[in-house]
C-alpha positions as CSV (number, residue, x, y, z in Angstrom):
1,M,147.4,108.0,50.0
2,D,145.1,109.0,47.2
3,R,142.8,106.4,45.8
4,P,142.4,106.2,42.1
5,E,139.2,107.7,40.9
6,Q,136.6,104.9,40.5
7,E,134.4,104.6,37.4
8,D,130.7,105.2,37.8
9,P,129.2,101.7,37.4
10,I,126.4,103.1,35.3
11,E,128.8,104.6,32.8
12,R,131.2,101.6,32.7
13,P,132.6,101.3,29.1
14,D,131.7,98.2,27.2
15,R,134.0,96.2,25.0
16,D,133.8,98.5,22.0
17,G,134.6,101.6,24.1
18,G,131.1,103.0,24.3
19,S,129.4,103.4,27.6
20,R,126.9,100.8,28.9
21,L,124.0,101.4,31.2
22,R,123.6,98.9,34.0
23,G,120.8,97.7,36.2
24,A,117.2,98.8,36.2
25,F,118.0,102.1,34.7
26,G,119.8,100.4,31.8
27,R,116.8,98.1,31.2
28,I,114.4,101.1,31.1
29,A,116.7,103.0,28.7
30,K,117.0,100.0,26.5
31,R,113.2,99.4,26.4
32,G,112.7,103.2,25.6
33,L,115.1,102.9,22.6
34,A,113.2,99.9,21.3
35,E,109.9,101.8,21.5
36,I,111.2,104.9,19.6
37,P,109.7,104.7,16.1
38,Q,112.3,104.5,13.4
39,P,111.7,106.9,10.5
40,Q,110.4,105.0,7.5
41,D,111.0,105.7,3.8
42,P,108.0,107.6,2.5
43,D,107.9,105.5,-0.6
44,R,107.8,102.3,1.4
45,V,105.0,103.7,3.6
46,L,103.1,104.6,0.4
47,W,103.6,101.1,-1.0
48,Q,102.4,99.5,2.3
49,L,99.3,101.7,2.2
50,E,98.6,100.8,-1.4
51,Q,98.8,97.1,-0.5
52,F,96.6,97.6,2.5
53,T,94.0,99.5,0.4
54,G,93.9,96.7,-2.1
55,R,93.3,94.1,0.6
56,V,90.6,96.2,2.1
57,E,88.9,96.8,-1.2
58,K,89.0,93.1,-1.9
59,K,87.6,92.1,1.5
60,Y,84.9,94.8,1.9
61,G,84.3,96.0,-1.7
62,A,85.6,99.1,-3.5
63,D,82.4,101.0,-2.6
64,S,82.6,100.4,1.1
65,V,83.2,102.8,3.9
66,E,86.3,100.8,4.9
67,A,87.7,101.1,1.4
68,A,87.1,104.9,1.4
69,R,88.9,105.2,4.8
70,A,91.8,103.2,3.4
71,R,92.0,105.5,0.3
72,M,91.9,108.5,2.6
73,E,94.9,107.2,4.5
74,L,96.6,106.7,1.2
75,S,95.8,110.3,0.2
76,L,97.2,111.6,3.5
77,Q,100.5,109.9,2.8
78,L,100.5,111.3,-0.7
79,G,100.0,114.8,0.8
80,R,103.0,114.2,3.2
81,M,105.0,113.4,0.1
82,H,103.7,116.7,-1.6
83,R,102.0,114.7,-4.3
84,W,98.9,116.9,-4.1
85,E,97.3,116.2,-7.5
86,E,97.1,112.5,-6.6
87,A,96.0,113.2,-3.1
88,R,93.3,115.6,-4.3
89,D,91.9,113.0,-6.7
90,L,91.7,110.3,-4.0
91,R,90.1,112.7,-1.5
92,E,87.5,113.7,-4.1
93,A,86.6,110.1,-4.5
94,C,86.6,109.5,-0.8
95,L,84.3,112.5,-0.3
96,A,81.9,111.2,-2.9
97,S,81.8,107.7,-1.3
98,F,81.3,109.1,2.2
99,R,78.5,111.4,1.1
100,K,76.8,108.4,-0.6
101,L,77.3,106.0,2.3
102,Q,77.3,108.1,5.4
103,G,75.4,111.3,4.4
104,E,76.3,114.9,3.9
105,R,76.3,115.8,7.7
106,D,78.2,112.9,9.0
107,P,81.2,114.0,11.1
108,E,83.6,111.8,9.1
109,T,82.2,113.1,5.8
110,L,82.7,116.7,6.9
111,Q,86.2,115.9,8.1
112,I,87.0,114.4,4.7
113,E,85.6,117.5,3.0
114,V,88.1,119.6,4.9
115,G,90.9,117.3,3.8
116,Y,89.6,117.6,0.2
117,A,89.6,121.4,0.5
118,I,93.2,121.4,1.8
119,A,94.3,119.3,-1.3
120,L,92.4,121.7,-3.5
121,A,94.3,124.7,-2.0
122,H,97.6,122.9,-2.5
123,T,96.8,122.4,-6.2
124,G,96.0,126.0,-6.8
125,R,92.2,125.7,-6.8
126,S,91.6,128.3,-4.1
127,S,88.1,129.3,-4.9
128,E,86.9,125.7,-4.9
129,S,88.8,125.1,-1.7
130,E,87.1,128.0,0.0
131,V,83.6,126.8,-1.1
132,H,84.3,123.4,0.5
133,L,85.7,124.9,3.7
134,Q,82.7,127.1,4.0
135,H,80.3,124.2,3.4
136,A,82.1,122.0,5.9
137,A,82.2,124.7,8.6
138,S,78.6,125.7,8.2
139,S,77.3,122.2,7.9
140,S,79.2,120.9,10.9
141,L,78.1,123.9,12.9
142,E,74.4,123.2,12.1
143,A,74.6,119.4,12.4
144,L,77.1,119.0,15.2
145,G,77.1,122.2,17.1
146,P,79.8,124.8,17.8
147,E,81.8,122.7,20.4
148,H,82.2,119.6,18.2
149,E,85.8,118.8,17.2
150,V,85.0,118.7,13.5
151,T,83.2,122.1,13.7
152,R,86.2,123.7,15.4
153,H,88.7,122.1,12.9
154,A,86.7,123.2,9.9
155,Q,86.3,126.7,11.2
156,S,90.0,127.0,12.1
157,R,91.0,125.8,8.6
158,L,88.5,128.3,7.0
159,D,89.9,131.1,9.2
160,E,93.5,130.1,8.3
161,F,92.6,130.0,4.6
162,R,91.0,133.4,4.7
163,R,94.0,134.9,6.6
164,G,96.3,133.6,3.8
165,Q,94.3,135.1,1.0
166,P,95.0,138.6,-0.4
167,N,92.2,141.1,0.2
């Protein structure tokens, strides 16, 4: 006599007809789903960063390194949203702050200069962009050495920029 096919206990349907995972595997899968970041609305992220930047400026002062870092994060979000004019203006202010507070050859200052150059390129200011990329690449090479992460990043962006320019 043939026995009816048994359901796999892991794939046993739940009350609404979907499958339900059981046991340790189910707990692991459920935990994994909870850890998957949910995509957020870009405008909401921008608003959150604006609020955060305001709090940082209030706590540390508008001319602080912390405030400049918060504004840089805000400019990165603006870039993700393709609002490059606003991102460029913020990055320019961040670069000025970092140069004043950290110095021309500080790794973070040089990284911000690369970000500023990227925003310049996105707003059609190619010649200015190239000047900043060259400065960041040469300054980081001299101050940090050829193997430093910032040097490699600045040089790769400069190479990428040059490949994209008509000869």
